[in-house]
N, C-alpha and C positions, 0 to 999 in steps of 0.2 A: 245481678250483674249491671243493672241500670243505676242502682245506688252506688256502686263501686266505681263506675264510669263518672257519675256526677262528683264523687269525692275527689277523683283524680283531677278533674278539671279545676275543682275548687282549690286544690293544693297548687296546682300550676299558677292559678290567678294570684294566690297569695304570695308564692315565692318569686314570681316574676315582678311584683310591685314593691314588696314590703321590706325584704333584707336590705335593699338600697334606698330605704325611704329618705333619709336625710339628704342624700345627693339629689334625688329626684325631686323632692320638694323644694330644694335650693333652686334647681334648674327651672322649675315651673314658676316660682315666685319671682326670680330675677327676669325671667322671660316675659312675664306679665307686666312687670314695672318697665322693662325695656321698650315695649310697645309705645308707651307714653313718654320715653325719656326725652324726646325734643320738647314736648309740652311741659314736662316737669322742669326742664332747664329755663324755659320762658318764664315759668310761674316763680321760680325760686332765685333766678339771677336777672336783676333789671338791666345789667350790662349786656345780656345776651339778646335783649328786645330790639328789633329792628322798627323803631318808632319813627314815623313819618308824618308829623303833625301839619307840615306845610305842603303835602302832596308833591313832593319833589320827584324827579324823575330818577329811576334807579341807575346808579352807575355800574359800569361794566367791571369785571374782575380785573382786567389790565389797570384799569384806573385806581381801584382799591389797593392794588399791589404797588403802584406809584406812590400812593399816599404813605404806605409803610416804609418804602425806600427812602422817601424824603425825611421821615421822622426818625429813621434809624439808618444813617448813611452807610455804616459798615455792615449791615445786616445782609445775609444771604437768604433770598426768599426760595423755599423749597416746594411749597404747595398753596393753592388757594381753593377753599372748599365752600360750596353753598349748600345750605341745609333747607329748611322750610322757608317760605316766603317771609313768615314773621320772625325769623331768627336772623342775626347778623351774619356776615361773611366772615369765615375764619381763614386768616392768612398765617401760614406757618413759616417760621424763619429761625435762623440761628444767628447769633452775634458774639461779639468778643466776651461779654458778660452773660450771655444767655445760651447754653448748649442747645436748648429747644424751647421755643416760645411760641405762643399763639396770640395774635392781635385780633380782637373782636372789632371789625370795622363795620359801621352803619352804612349799608349800601345806598342809602338815600342822602344823608347828610355828609358822609365821608369822614365822619368822626371816629377816632380810635376810642372806643368806650372801655376797653380792658385789655391788658396784656397778661397772661398767666404763663405758668412754666410748663404747659403742654398737658396738665391734669384736669380732665373734664368729666362731669358726670356721665355724660353719654358714653364716652369711651370705657369709664369704669364698669357701669352696669351692663354694657354689652360685652365686655371682656369677662366679667364674672359669670355672665350667662353662658358665654360661648366656650370658655376653656377654664373657668374657676380660677382665673389668675395664675395658673401653672406656667412656668417658664417655657419658651419655644427654643428648641434645640434642633439644628440640621433639619429645618422645614417640617418639624412635628412638635406636638405638645401632648404629653400624657393626659392633661386635663380636657384637651379637645376630643381626644378618643373616648375619655370617660364620659363626657356629655353626650357625645353622639351615640354611644351604646345605649343610652336611655331610650332611644328609638326602638330598639329590639324589645326591651322590657315593656315599653308602653304598647306596641303592637301585640305582644303575647298576652298582656292583661286585657286588651280590648277583645281579642278573640276568644279567650277563655271566659270572660265576663259575659259575653253575649250567649255562649253556650250554657253557662250556668243560669243565667236569668232567662227562664222560660217565657215565651211570648212577651219578649221585651218591647215589642212595638206598641203594645198597649199604653205604655207610659207616655206616648206622645199625645194621646187623646184623653187618657184617664189616669194621670199621675197619681200614685198613692203615697201621700206624705201624711203620716199619722202624727199630728202636733200633740194629741191628747194622750200618747203612750209614753212609755219610759224611754230614757235618753238613748239606749241601745237601738231600740226599734226605730226612733226618729232618725238617728244617724244613718242606720241602714237604708231607709227610705230615701234619704237625700243623697246618699252615695249612688244608689242604683238609678234613681231618676236623673241626676246630673250626668251620669255615665251615658244613659240612653240619649239624652238631648246633645250630648257632645261627641256622639259618634264620628259626624264629619270632621270635627276638630281634632280628635284624637287621631283619626286616619290622615289627616292632612299634616300634624305634626310629626307622625310616624314616618311618613314618606319623605318629607323634607329632611327630617332627622337622619334617615337612612342616606339619603343623598350626601349630606354634609360628611357622613362617615366614609362613603366611597371617595369624595373629594379629598378628605384627610389622607386616604390611602395614596391617592394619586400624587398629592403634594410630596408625601414621604418618599415616593419612589421616583422623584424628580420628573414627573410627567406635566408639562406645561399645559394648562387649560387655556389661558390667554397669553401666547407668546409676547415677550417684551418687544417693543418697536426696535427695529435694527438702528445701529448707529450710522452717522453719515460716513459714506465711504470717501468721498472727495470733498475737501474744503479749500477755500481760497489759499493761494501760496502766501506764506508769511513775508513780511517785508525784510529789508536788510538788517534791522535790528531785532528780528525774530518776532515781531508782534503780528498776530493774526488779525486780518481786517475785521472791523465790527460787523455784526449780523446786519444783513440788509433788510430782513423782515422782523418787525416787533411782534410782541405778543398779541397786541390788539389787531395787527394784520393777520397773524395766524388764526385767530378767532374768526375773522371775516371769511377767510379762506375756507374754513371748516363750515361755517353756515351757509356758504355758496354750495358746498357739496351736500349738506344735509340742512335744508331749511328749517325743519322742526327741531333742530338741535338746541338743547338748553344746557349750558355748561354747569357742571357740579364739581368738578375736580381738575385742577390745571397745575401742570408741573413745568416751570421754565427748564431751559437746558441746565444740566448740571456741570458739563465740561464741554470742550470745544467742539467735539463731534456729536454731541447730544441734540436731540430734536425738542420742539415744543410737544409736549403731550398733553392733549385736551380730551377729557372724558365728560360724558353728559348722557342726558336721557332725551326721548322723543315723545312721540304720541302713543307708544305701546305701553300700556298700563300694567301689563304683566311682567314688564321687564324692569330691572333696578336701575338706578341713577348713574350707572357706569356701563350701560348697554352699548352706547357709542363710544368708541375709542379712535381718535386721529392723531397721527404724528406728522408735523409739518417741519420741513427742512428750513432753518432760520436764514440760510444763505441764497437758497434758490426759490423758496416759497412753494416747493413742491410737497404734495402729500405722499410721504414714504410708507405709510401703514394705516389700514383702516380696519375697524371692527364695528359691525352693526347687526341689529336683529335679522337683516336679510342675508348676511354673509356667514352667520354663526352655524357651527356643526351642532350635533345633538348634545355633547358634552357641554359645550359652551352655552347653549340655551338654557340647559338645566342649571347651570352655574348662576345665570343671571335672572331666572325666574324664581329661584329657591327663596331668596330673602323676601321679596314682596309677599309671597304666599305664606312664609313663616311668621312674619312680624305684621301682617295685614295692612301693608301700605298701599295696596292696589287701588283703593277708593278714597284715600285721604282720612280725614278725621272720623268719618262714619265707619269705615271697616276697621280702623284702629280700636274703635269703642267696642265693636263686636268682639274682636280678638281679645280685648282686654277682659270683657265679661266672662268668655269662655275660659280665658287663662286663670281667673279667679276660681271658676268651676273646678278646673284641673288640679289647682293647688289645693282646694278644699277637699277634693276626692282623695288626694294622697294623704292628707291628715286623717280624714274620717276613715280610710282604708286601714291606715296604720292602727288607729284605735281600735277598730273592731277586731283586727288580727291579733293585737297585743292581749285584748280582754279574752279572746277565745283560747289563746295559748295559755295565759295564766291559769284560766279555768281547767284546761286539760292537765296542766301540770299539778293543781291541786287535787283533781280527781284521781290521777295516778298515784300521787303521794298518799292520799286516803286509802286507796286499794292496797297499797303496800303495807301500810300500817295495820289495816284490817287482817290481811294475810298473815302477818307476823304475829298479831295477837291470837289468831286461831291456831297457828302452829304452836305457839307457846302454851295455849290452854290445854291442847291435846296431848 
C-alpha cells in the first residue's frame, strides 16, 4: 500500500509538470529574463541610458513633456513614464506620421536620445512572459489564462515533490549531489536539491500566479479593481465662438498639488487630459516597498485644481492591495538590484528544474515503453513456440 501511495504521488508530480513542459519552461525562462529587463535594456541600448556627466539636476516630467512638444509641435502626448533612475524617461505620443511613438528623453540633459515606434524589449519580454503574445479580446487573453494556470501545475508539483522526497529538509544542510555518478543520477540530484532550496520561491510564484488567475477572471467579468477616475462634471462655459477657456492649472501645478497631498509621492506614470472633461492622472510610488510603482493614483481637475480621485496604500481595499503587491513579489523589485539578483538566480533554478524534470520523465517513459515492447515480443514468442 505504501509503495502504491508513493507511485501515485510520483505520477501526480510527473503529470502536473511535464505534459505542459514547453509552455512551463518558456514561462520560467522569459520570467527570469524579465526580472532584469531594465538592466538588459540599459546594457544593450545606449540611447536608453540616463547619463549625467555634469551632475545636472533632474528635470520634472512636465518639463520633459514640454521638450517633446516643442520638438514635435503637432504631437499629442499620451503618457510620461519613469523607470529606473539609470534609464531615460519615456514620453509616449502620437503624430501625423507616427501612430504611436516613444521618445527617450534624458531627464538630466533634456536631450531626446531616441524615438522609436513603440516596440521595446521591456514590453516584448514581459508580454511574452505574461500572455505569450496572444491577442487580447474583450478584456481577456487566452495566453494570459494559459500562463496563470501554470501556477496550479507548479503548486501541485511542489506538494507532490515534497511528499515523494522523504526527509527533504536534509538537503538544506547536507545536499547530496553526486558528480562522480552517471548523468541520470547527477541530474536527479540537481533536480531534487534545487527543488528543496527553491521551496519558498516556488510557493511565492504559485501564490502570485494564482492571484493573477483570479485577477484575469475579474477583468473578464468586468469587475473593476481600480476604478477609472471620474470625468469633470462641470467645465467653464464656452465663449461665443464655441471655444472652451484654456485650462487654469498646468501639469506642473497638478504635480505640485499631488505632492502637497502625498509628500513622499514619486511620479512614475503621468497622463495629460485626453479630452475637454478629462483630468490630469498622476500615478506613482511612495515609501511602501511592497507596493508597485502605481500604488498612488491622483486625478486633478485642470480647471479648478481640485483632487477628484485618490488611490493610496492607506485607502486600498483587500483586492486592490493584492493587485499592487503582486508584481513586486513576483518580479523581485522590492529591494532593488539585490532582490532582483536573488529572483534571477532562483528563476534559473526553476527553469533548470523544468528541463531536468522533463529529461528524467522522458527517459523513464521510453524505458517503460521498451520494457513493455520486449514483454509483448517474449509473450508472442512463447505462444508461437507452444
